[in-house]
LUMDOVEX-14566 format. One record per residue: residue in one letter; y negated, x, z negated of N, C-alpha, C in turn. Coordinates in steps of 0.2 Angstrom, whole numbers, padded with zeros to 4 digits, always signed. Example, Ala and Ser with C-alpha at 12.3 -4.5 7.8 and 13.67 -1.06 7.14 Angstrom:
<sites>
A+0028+0066-0039+0022+0062-0039+0016+0066-0039/S+0011+0064-0035+0005+0068-0036+0000+0064-0039/
</sites>
This chain:
<sites>
X+0195-0232-0089+0190-0234-0084+0191-0230-0078/X+0192-0233-0072+0193-0229-0066+0186-0226-0063/X+0186-0220-0061+0180-0217-0057+0180-0220-0050/X+0173-0221-0048+0172-0224-0042+0174-0219-0036/X+0177-0222-0031+0179-0218-0025+0175-0219-0020/X+0175-0215-0014+0171-0217-0009+0173-0224-0006/X+0180-0225-0005+0182-0231-0003+0180-0237-0007/X+0180-0236-0013+0178-0242-0018+0170-0243-0017/X+0166-0238-0016+0159-0238-0015+0158-0242-0009/X+0161-0240-0003+0160-0243+0003+0162-0251+0003/X+0167-0252+0000+0169-0259-0001+0165-0264-0005/X+0163-0261-0011+0158-0264-0015+0151-0266-0012/X+0149-0260-0009+0142-0261-0005+0143-0266+0000/X+0148-0266+0004+0148-0271+0009+0149-0278+0006/X+0153-0279+0001+0155-0286-0002+0148-0288-0005/X+0145-0284-0009+0139-0286-0012+0133-0288-0007/X+0133-0284-0002+0128-0285+0003+0129-0292+0006/X+0136-0293+0008+0138-0299+0011+0136-0305+0007/X+0138-0305+0001+0137-0311-0004+0129-0313-0004/X+0125-0308-0005+0118-0309-0006+0115-0311+0000/X+0117-0308+0006+0113-0310+0012+0115-0317+0015/X+0122-0319+0013+0124-0326+0015+0119-0331+0012/X+0117-0330+0006+0113-0335+0003+0105-0334+0005/X+0103-0328+0007+0096-0328+0008+0094-0327+0015/X+0098-0325+0019+0096-0324+0026+0100-0327+0031/X+0098-0329+0037+0102-0332+0043+0107-0327+0045/X+0112-0330+0048+0118-0326+0049+0117-0320+0053/X+0113-0320+0058+0112-0314+0063+0109-0308+0059/X+0105-0310+0054+0102-0304+0050+0107-0302+0045/X+0111-0306+0043+0116-0304+0038+0121-0299+0041/X+0123-0300+0047+0128-0296+0050+0125-0289+0051/X+0118-0289+0053+0115-0282+0054+0114-0278+0047/X+0112-0282+0042+0111-0278+0036+0118-0276+0032/X+0123-0280+0033+0129-0278+0031+0132-0272+0034/X+0131-0272+0040+0133-0266+0044+0129-0260+0041/X+0122-0261+0040+0118-0255+0037+0121-0253+0031/X+0123-0258+0026+0125-0256+0020+0132-0252+0020/X+0136-0254+0025+0142-0250+0025+0141-0243+0028/X+0136-0243+0033+0135-0236+0035+0132-0231+0030/X+0127-0234+0026+0124-0230+0021+0128-0228+0015/X+0133-0232+0013+0138-0231+0008+0141-0225+0008/X+0144-0222+0013+0147-0215+0013+0142-0210+0011/X+0136-0210+0013+0131-0205+0011+0130-0205+0004/X+0130-0211+0000+0129-0212-0007+0135-0208-0010/X+0141-0210-0008+0147-0207-0011+0147-0199-0010/X+0145-0197-0004+0145-0190-0003+0140-0186-0007/X+0135-0189-0008+0130-0186-0013+0132-0186-0020/X+0136-0191-0022+0139-0191-0029+0144-0185-0030/X+0148-0184-0024+0153-0179-0025+0151-0172-0023/X+0145-0171-0020+0142-0165-0018+0141-0160-0024/X+0143-0154-0023+0146-0151-0017+0154-0150-0018/X+0157-0151-0013+0165-0150-0013+0167-0144-0010/X+0163-0140-0007+0165-0134-0004+0159-0129-0004/X+0160-0123-0001+0155-0117-0002+0148-0119+0002/X+0143-0116-0001+0136-0117+0002+0135-0111+0005/X+0131-0111+0011+0128-0106+0015+0121-0105+0014/X+0118-0100+0012+0111-0099+0012+0109-0094+0018/X+0106-0097+0023+0104-0093+0028+0097-0089+0026/X+0097-0082+0028+0092-0078+0026+0089-0075+0033/X+0083-0076+0035+0081-0074+0042+0079-0067+0042/X+0081-0063+0037+0079-0056+0036+0085-0051+0034/X+0084-0045+0035+0089-0040+0034+0091-0040+0026/X+0097-0038+0025+0100-0037+0018+0096-0031+0015/X+0095-0032+0008+0092-0026+0004+0085-0027+0002/X+0081-0032+0006+0074-0033+0004+0073-0038-0002/X+0067-0039-0004+0066-0043-0009+0068-0050-0009/X+0067-0053-0003+0069-0060-0001+0076-0060-0001/X+0080-0055+0001+0087-0055+0001+0090-0056-0006/X+0087-0052-0010+0089-0052-0017+0087-0058-0021/X+0082-0061-0019+0080-0068-0022+0085-0073-0020/X+0087-0073-0014+0092-0078-0011+0099-0077-0014/X+0101-0071-0015+0107-0069-0019+0107-0071-0026/X+0102-0070-0029+0101-0072-0036+0102-0080-0037/X+0098-0083-0032+0099-0091-0032+0106-0093-0030/X+0109-0090-0026+0116-0091-0024+0121-0091-0030/X+0120-0086-0034+0124-0085-0040+0123-0090-0045/X+0116-0092-0046+0115-0098-0051+0118-0104-0048/X+0118-0106-0042+0121-0112-0039+0128-0111-0040/X+0131-0106-0039+0139-0105-0040+0140-0107-0047/X+0137-0104-0052+0138-0105-0059+0137-0112-0061/X+0132-0115-0058+0130-0122-0060+0134-0127-0057/X+0135-0126-0050+0138-0132-0046+0146-0131-0045/X+0148-0125-0047+0155-0123-0046+0158-0122-0039/X+0153-0121-0034+0155-0119-0028+0152-0112-0026/X+0155-0108-0022+0152-0102-0020+0145-0103-0015/X+0140-0099-0016+0134-0100-0012+0133-0093-0009/X+0135-0092-0003+0135-0085+0000+0128-0084+0005/X+0126-0078+0005+0120-0077+0009+0122-0075+0016/X+0119-0077+0021+0121-0076+0028+0114-0073+0031/X+0114-0066+0032+0108-0063+0035+0108-0064+0042/X+0103-0067+0045+0102-0068+0052+0095-0066+0055/X+0095-0060+0056+0088-0057+0058+0087-0057+0065/X+0080-0057+0067+0078-0057+0074+0073-0062+0075/X+0069-0060+0080+0064-0065+0083+0059-0067+0077/X+0057-0062+0073+0052-0063+0068+0054-0069+0063/X+0061-0070+0062+0063-0075+0057+0066-0081+0061/X+0064-0082+0067+0066-0088+0071+0073-0089+0072/X+0077-0084+0072+0084-0085+0073+0087-0088+0067/X+0086-0086+0062+0089-0089+0056+0086-0096+0055/X+0079-0097+0056+0077-0104+0055+0080-0109+0060/X+0081-0107+0066+0084-0111+0071+0091-0113+0069/X+0095-0108+0067+0102-0110+0064+0101-0115+0059/X+0097-0115+0054+0096-0120+0049+0094-0127+0053/X+0089-0127+0057+0087-0133+0061+0093-0136+0064/X+0098-0132+0067+0103-0135+0071+0109-0137+0067/X+0109-0135+0060+0115-0136+0056+0115-0144+0054/X+0121-0145+0052+0123-0152+0049+0119-0153+0043/X+0115-0159+0043+0111-0161+0037+0115-0163+0031/X+0120-0159+0028+0124-0162+0023+0123-0158+0017/X+0118-0153+0016+0117-0150+0010+0121-0143+0009/X+0125-0142+0014+0129-0136+0014+0126-0130+0017/X+0121-0131+0021+0117-0125+0024+0110-0125+0022/X+0108-0120+0019+0101-0120+0016+0098-0113+0019/X+0091-0113+0018+0088-0106+0020+0083-0105+0015/X+0082-0098+0013+0077-0096+0009+0072-0092+0014/X+0066-0094+0014+0062-0090+0019+0055-0089+0016/X+0050-0086+0020+0044-0084+0018+0038-0087+0023/X+0032-0085+0022+0027-0087+0026+0028-0087+0033/X+0033-0082+0035+0034-0081+0043+0036-0088+0046/X+0039-0092+0042+0041-0099+0045+0035-0103+0047/X+0030-0103+0043+0024-0106+0044+0020-0103+0050/X+0020-0096+0050+0016-0093+0055+0019-0094+0062/X+0026-0094+0062+0029-0094+0069+0028-0100+0072/X+0026-0106+0069+0025-0112+0072+0019-0111+0078/X+0014-0107+0076+0009-0106+0081+0010-0099+0085/X+0013-0094+0082+0014-0088+0085+0019-0088+0091/X+0024-0092+0090+0029-0093+0095+0028-0101+0098/X+0024-0102+0102+0023-0109+0104+0029-0112+0108/X+0033-0108+0111+0039-0111+0115+0046-0111+0111/X+0046-0112+0105+0052-0112+0101+0056-0118+0103/X+0062-0118+0102+0066-0124+0104+0067-0129+0098/X+0064-0127+0092+0064-0132+0086+0057-0132+0083/X+0055-0137+0080+0049-0137+0076+0050-0137+0069/X+0048-0132+0066+0049-0131+0058+0046-0137+0054/X+0040-0140+0057+0037-0146+0053+0041-0152+0053/X+0046-0153+0058+0050-0159+0059+0057-0158+0057/X+0059-0152+0059+0067-0150+0058+0069-0147+0052/X+0064-0145+0048+0066-0142+0041+0062-0146+0036/X+0066-0146+0030+0063-0150+0024+0063-0145+0018/X+0057-0144+0016+0056-0139+0010+0059-0143+0004/X+0063-0139+0000+0066-0142-0006+0061-0140-0012/X+0059-0134-0012+0055-0131-0017+0052-0125-0016/X+0046-0124-0018+0043-0117-0017+0045-0113-0023/X+0049-0108-0022+0052-0104-0028+0046-0100-0031/X+0042-0096-0027+0037-0092-0031+0032-0089-0026/X+0028-0085-0028+0022-0083-0024+0020-0076-0027/X+0018-0071-0022+0016-0065-0024+0010-0063-0020/X+0005-0060-0023-0001-0058-0020+0000-0053-0015/X-0005-0052-0010-0006-0047-0005-0011-0043-0008/X-0011-0036-0008-0016-0032-0011-0020-0028-0006/X-0026-0028-0006-0031-0024-0002-0030-0017-0005/X-0027-0012-0001-0026-0006-0004-0029+0000+0001/X-0031+0005-0002-0034+0010+0002-0031+0017+0000/X-0031+0022+0005-0029+0029+0004-0034+0032-0001/X-0032+0036-0006-0037+0039-0011-0043+0043-0008/X-0042+0045-0002-0048+0049+0002-0053+0044+0004/X-0052+0037+0004-0057+0033+0006-0062+0032+0001/X-0069+0033+0002-0074+0033-0003-0076+0026-0004/X-0072+0022-0006-0074+0015-0008-0069+0013-0014/X-0073+0010-0019-0069+0007-0025-0070+0000-0026/X-0073-0003-0022-0074-0011-0022-0073-0013-0015/X-0071-0020-0014-0071-0023-0007-0078-0022-0004/X-0083-0023-0007-0090-0023-0004-0091-0016-0002/X-0089-0011-0005-0090-0004-0003-0086-0003+0003/X-0080-0006+0004-0076-0005+0009-0079-0008+0015/X-0081-0014+0015-0085-0017+0020-0090-0013+0023/X-0095-0011+0018-0100-0007+0020-0098-0001+0024/X-0093+0003+0022-0090+0009+0025-0087+0007+0032/X-0084+0001+0033-0081+0000+0039-0086-0002+0044/X-0092-0005+0042-0097-0006+0047-0100+0000+0049/X-0100+0005+0046-0103+0012+0048-0098+0016+0053/X-0092+0013+0054-0087+0017+0058-0086+0013+0064/X-0087+0016+0070-0086+0013+0076-0079+0010+0077/X-0078+0004+0078-0072+0001+0079-0069-0001+0072/X-0072+0001+0067-0070-0001+0060-0064+0004+0058/X-0062+0003+0052-0057+0007+0049-0050+0005+0052/X-0045+0009+0051-0038+0008+0054-0035+0004+0048/X-0031-0001+0049-0026-0003+0044-0020-0005+0047/X-0015-0003+0043-0008-0004+0045-0004-0010+0042/X+0000-0013+0046+0004-0019+0043+0011-0018+0045/X+0015-0022+0042+0023-0022+0043+0025-0025+0049/X+0020-0027+0053+0022-0030+0060+0017-0035+0062/X+0017-0037+0068+0012-0042+0071+0015-0049+0068/X+0010-0053+0065+0012-0059+0062+0014-0060+0055/X+0015-0054+0052+0016-0054+0045+0010-0055+0041/X+0011-0057+0034+0006-0058+0030+0001-0052+0029/X+0004-0046+0030+0000-0039+0029-0004-0039+0035/X-0002-0042+0041-0007-0042+0047-0012-0047+0046/X-0010-0053+0045-0014-0059+0045-0019-0058+0039/X-0018-0055+0034-0022-0054+0028-0028-0050+0031/X-0027-0045+0034-0032-0040+0037-0036-0044+0042/X-0033-0048+0046-0037-0052+0051-0042-0057+0048/X-0039-0060+0043-0043-0065+0039-0049-0062+0035/X-0047-0056+0032-0052-0052+0028-0058-0050+0033/X-0056-0047+0039-0061-0045+0044-0065-0051+0046/X-0062-0056+0047-0066-0062+0050-0071-0065+0045/X-0069-0066+0039-0073-0068+0034-0079-0064+0031/X-0077-0057+0031-0082-0052+0029-0086-0050+0034/X-0085-0052+0041-0089-0050+0046-0089-0043+0048/X-0083-0040+0048-0082-0033+0050-0076-0032+0055/X-0076-0026+0058-0070-0025+0063-0065-0020+0059/X-0059-0021+0061-0053-0017+0059-0049-0015+0065/X-0046-0010+0065-0042-0008+0070-0035-0009+0068/X-0031-0014+0070-0024-0015+0068-0019-0011+0071/X-0015-0008+0066-0009-0003+0069-0003-0006+0066/X+0001-0010+0070+0007-0013+0067+0013-0008+0067/X+0017-0008+0062+0023-0004+0061+0029-0009+0060/X+0035-0006+0061+0041-0010+0061+0044-0010+0054/X+0040-0014+0049+0043-0014+0043+0038-0011+0037/X+0040-0013+0031+0037-0011+0025+0036-0003+0024/X+0042+0000+0025+0043+0007+0024+0038+0011+0028/X+0038+0010+0035+0034+0014+0039+0027+0013+0038/X+0025+0007+0036+0018+0005+0035+0015+0008+0029/X+0020+0008+0024+0018+0012+0017+0017+0019+0018/X+0022+0022+0022+0022+0029+0024+0015+0031+0028/X+0013+0027+0032+0007+0028+0036+0001+0028+0031/X+0001+0023+0026-0005+0023+0021-0005+0029+0017/X+0001+0031+0014+0002+0037+0010+0000+0043+0013/X+0002+0044+0020+0000+0050+0024-0007+0050+0026/X-0011+0045+0026-0017+0045+0028-0018+0043+0035/X-0013+0041+0039-0013+0039+0046-0017+0033+0047/X-0017+0029+0042-0022+0023+0041-0025+0023+0035/X-0031+0020+0035-0035+0021+0028-0034+0015+0024/X-0032+0009+0027-0031+0003+0023-0025+0000+0024/X-0022-0004+0019-0016-0008+0020-0016-0014+0016/X-0012-0019+0017-0011-0025+0014-0004-0026+0011/X-0001-0022+0007+0006-0023+0005+0006-0028+0000/X+0012-0030-0002+0014-0035-0007+0013-0031-0014/X+0012-0035-0019+0012-0032-0026+0017-0028-0028/X+0023-0030-0025+0029-0026-0027+0028-0019-0024/X+0026-0018-0018+0025-0012-0014+0019-0008-0017/X+0014-0012-0019+0008-0009-0021+0007-0006-0028/X+0011-0010-0032+0010-0008-0040+0012+0000-0041/X+0018+0002-0039+0019+0009-0040+0015+0014-0037/X+0012+0013-0031+0007+0017-0028+0001+0017-0031/X-0002+0012-0034-0008+0011-0037-0007+0015-0044/X-0002+0014-0048-0001+0016-0054+0000+0024-0054/X+0003+0027-0049+0004+0034-0048-0002+0037-0045/X-0007+0033-0043-0013+0036-0040-0013+0038-0033/X-0007+0036-0029-0006+0038-0022-0010+0033-0018/X-0012+0028-0020-0016+0023-0017-0021+0020-0022/X-0026+0016-0019-0031+0013-0024-0031+0006-0022/X-0030+0001-0027-0030-0006-0026-0038-0008-0027/X-0040-0012-0022-0047-0015-0022-0047-0022-0024/X-0042-0026-0022-0043-0033-0023-0036-0036-0021/X-0035-0043-0023-0029-0047-0021-0032-0052-0016/X-0027-0054-0012-0029-0059-0007-0028-0067-0009/X-0026-0068-0015-0025-0074-0017-0031-0077-0021/X-0031-0084-0022-0037-0087-0025-0037-0085-0033/X-0031-0084-0036-0030-0082-0043-0028-0075-0043/X-0031-0072-0049-0029-0065-0050-0021-0064-0051/X-0019-0058-0049-0011-0057-0050-0010-0055-0057/X-0005-0058-0060-0003-0056-0067-0001-0049-0067/X+0002-0046-0062+0005-0040-0062-0001-0034-0061/X-0007-0037-0058-0012-0032-0057-0019-0036-0059/X-0019-0037-0066-0025-0041-0068-0032-0038-0068/X-0032-0032-0067-0039-0029-0066-0042-0030-0059/X-0038-0032-0055-0041-0032-0048-0044-0039-0047/X-0050-0039-0044-0053-0045-0042-0050-0049-0036/X-0051-0055-0035-0049-0059-0029-0054-0058-0024/X-0052-0057-0017-0057-0057-0012-0060-0064-0011/X-0057-0069-0013-0060-0076-0013-0066-0076-0017/X-0066-0073-0023-0072-0073-0027-0078-0070-0024/X-0077-0066-0019-0083-0063-0015-0084-0066-0008/X-0079-0068-0005-0079-0071+0002-0074-0077+0001/X-0077-0083-0001-0073-0089-0001-0069-0091+0005/X-0063-0093+0004-0059-0094+0010-0053-0090+0011/X-0053-0084+0008-0047-0079+0008-0042-0081+0003/X-0036-0083+0006-0031-0085+0002-0024-0084+0006/X-0021-0078+0005-0015-0077+0008-0010-0074+0003/X-0004-0076+0003+0001-0074-0002+0008-0073+0002/X+0012-0070-0002+0019-0069+0000+0023-0075-0004/X+0025-0080+0000+0029-0085-0004+0036-0086-0002/X+0040-0089-0006+0047-0090-0005+0048-0098-0006/X+0051-0101-0001+0053-0108-0001+0060-0109+0001/X+0063-0114-0002+0070-0116+0000+0070-0122+0004/X+0073-0121+0010+0073-0126+0015+0080-0129+0016/X+0081-0135+0019+0087-0139+0021+0085-0142+0028/X+0090-0143+0032+0089-0147+0038+0086-0154+0037/X+0082-0156+0042+0079-0163+0042+0085-0168+0042/X+0085-0173+0039+0090-0178+0039+0095-0177+0033/X+0094-0172+0029+0098-0171+0023+0097-0177+0018/X+0102-0180+0016+0101-0186+0011+0097-0185+0005/X+0092-0189+0004+0088-0188-0002+0091-0187-0009/X+0097-0190-0010+0101-0188-0016+0103-0181-0016/X+0105-0178-0011+0107-0171-0011+0101-0167-0012/X+0095-0168-0008+0089-0164-0010+0087-0165-0017/X+0088-0170-0020+0086-0171-0027+0091-0167-0031/X+0097-0166-0030+0102-0162-0033+0100-0155-0032/X+0099-0153-0026+0097-0146-0025+0090-0144-0028/X+0086-0148-0029+0079-0147-0032+0081-0146-0039/X+0085-0150-0042+0086-0150-0050+0090-0143-0051/X+0094-0141-0047+0098-0135-0048+0093-0129-0047/X+0088-0130-0042+0084-0124-0041+0079-0123-0047/X+0077-0129-0050+0072-0128-0056+0076-0125-0062/X+0082-0127-0062+0087-0124-0068+0088-0116-0066/X+0089-0115-0060+0090-0108-0058+0084-0103-0060/X+0078-0106-0059+0072-0102-0060+0071-0100-0067/X+0074-0104-0071+0073-0103-0079+0078-0097-0081/X+0083-0095-0077+0088-0090-0079+0084-0084-0080/X+0086-0080-0085+0083-0073-0086+0083-0068-0080/X+0089-0069-0076+0089-0064-0070+0083-0066-0065/X+0082-0073-0064+0077-0075-0059+0070-0073-0062/X+0069-0074-0069+0063-0072-0072+0061-0065-0071/X+0067-0061-0072+0066-0054-0072+0064-0052-0065/X+0067-0055-0060+0066-0053-0053+0059-0055-0051/X+0056-0061-0053+0049-0062-0052+0044-0058-0055/X+0046-0055-0061+0042-0051-0065+0041-0044-0061/X+0047-0042-0059+0048-0035-0055+0044-0036-0048/X+0045-0042-0045+0041-0043-0039+0034-0044-0039/X+0032-0045-0045+0025-0046-0046+0023-0053-0044/X+0028-0057-0044+0027-0064-0042+0026-0069-0047/X+0023-0075-0045+0022-0080-0050+0027-0085-0048/X+0031-0088-0053+0035-0093-0052+0032-0100-0051/X+0035-0104-0046+0032-0110-0044+0036-0116-0046/X+0042-0117-0043+0046-0123-0044+0043-0129-0043/X+0040-0130-0037+0037-0137-0035+0042-0142-0033/X+0040-0148-0033+0044-0154-0031+0045-0154-0023/X+0050-0157-0020+0050-0158-0013+0044-0160-0010/X+0040-0165-0013+0034-0168-0010+0029-0162-0010/X+0028-0159-0016+0023-0154-0016+0025-0148-0011/X+0031-0146-0011+0033-0141-0006+0031-0142+0001/X+0033-0148+0003+0031-0150+0010+0024-0150+0011/X+0020-0153+0006+0012-0153+0007+0010-0146+0008/X+0012-0141+0004+0011-0134+0004+0012-0131+0010/X+0018-0132+0013+0021-0129+0019+0016-0132+0025/X+0015-0138+0025+0011-0141+0031+0004-0138+0031/X+0001-0137+0025-0006-0133+0024-0005-0126+0027/X+0000-0123+0025+0001-0116+0027+0002-0115+0035/X+0005-0120+0038+0006-0120+0045-0001-0121+0048/X-0005-0125+0046-0012-0127+0048-0016-0120+0047/X-0016-0117+0041-0020-0112+0040-0019-0106+0045/X-0012-0104+0046-0010-0099+0050-0012-0100+0057/X-0011-0107+0059-0013-0108+0066-0020-0107+0068/X-0024-0108+0063-0031-0106+0064-0032-0099+0065/X-0029-0095+0061-0030-0088+0061-0027-0085+0067/X-0021-0087+0069-0018-0085+0075-0022-0086+0081/X-0025-0093+0082-0028-0095+0087-0035-0091+0088/X-0039-0090+0082-0045-0087+0083-0045-0080+0084/X-0039-0077+0082-0039-0069+0084-0035-0068+0090/X-0032-0074+0093-0028-0073+0099-0022-0069+0098/X-0019-0070+0093-0013-0065+0091-0007-0067+0095/X-0003-0062+0098+0003-0064+0102+0008-0060+0099/X+0015-0062+0099+0020-0059+0096+0022-0052+0100/X+0024-0047+0097+0026-0041+0100+0031-0042+0106/
</sites>
């Protein structure tokens, strides 16, 4: 039995379409639909053969971080499963917008992907003059995972619950100081949302990255921080910082003793998430293949180990679920950015 080739598929599609349409439709419509069948046939053949060359995973962040490691682990799984290299291309700058724009402008053929975080949703409203629209130009393939943000304080702060911290901040003129990884990051917006919902003031002090923000918290330059579970776990366990709550609706499996802020002030739900994206226009058959490979990759021991170390919960959503989630996140962060009148640095 001979295997189907691209040429055979095109010929068969055109021939079959022509025979059927001659019987059912007037000539002028037959011609149009035959042309459409011939045009669509190559994409079917390409999807069946995919991939035939190396994949490129754009990462809009620097090498060495947690998201970079996740992207590289995913690339390794793709290589092993699909037989083609999948290399990570770190394209940092503009709060993640440089990498996202590269993906948006890439050919929608399944060979350029992107692993990104909540920054992609935040930037839609934080940078209103972008030359691309992530809601239209990017397609989420799957949400890979999610990790909580942790309301954390310096040990000298006399508060052991979120309620005590709110009461303390109300007694301080201008509120307590809190540090973040930078303007527009989840560590910044978690503090903004918490202050809004709890009815308190905070003085925001942005730093250029996780390390200086954590250094400021450990050194007592700021009283409060909102690090990820990965950054918070060793500090809390060593007694160098005190965790008061997590900012997700569900408790964090890595820090099960901490309550959720949402249980006290409903409406607080911010996490660090990871989503695999492709450019708009990517054929559905290729998206389906990438989704299947992603779900398979998430079951690998290396991926499970990474998620456990990150303090993250594995997700593995469908493309439809991932898109619905992404659009909700865009809307959520747009409200926070607008209400607090946040501007990029």
